[in-house]
C-alpha positions, 0 to 999 in steps of 0.5 A: 539172112547173112545181112541180118546176122552181119548187121546184128554182129556189127552193131554189137561189136560197135556197142561193145567197143564204144564206137572207136572205129568206123562202121566199115571196120565193124561191118568187116569184122562181122564177116569173121565166121560168116564168110566161110565154114570148114568143109567136113567132107574134105580130107584137108582140114584147111578146105573151106566152103564159101557162103553165097553172100561172100561169093557175091562180094567183089574181090576188092571187098573180100580183100579189104575184109580179109585184111581188116580181120587179119590185122585185128587178129595180129595186132589186137585192138590196143584202144579197147576199154575194159 
């Protein structure tokens, strides 16, 4: 199920952004919100529950995805058309 949502989200992001980036970029961005969810049973608001799909990725893949999302959040997409 996670693959379906990621693929759908990545496709939508690519269409919205007019395909200005690589497919890998859109696939990585699609993980935002699908990799982990807040653990509402914890007293620490920063505790997360990682999805099974996320756990199946290699650490290299996880780091690439985290870096892509962090970079985009910090810098934004300067080439995005309105």
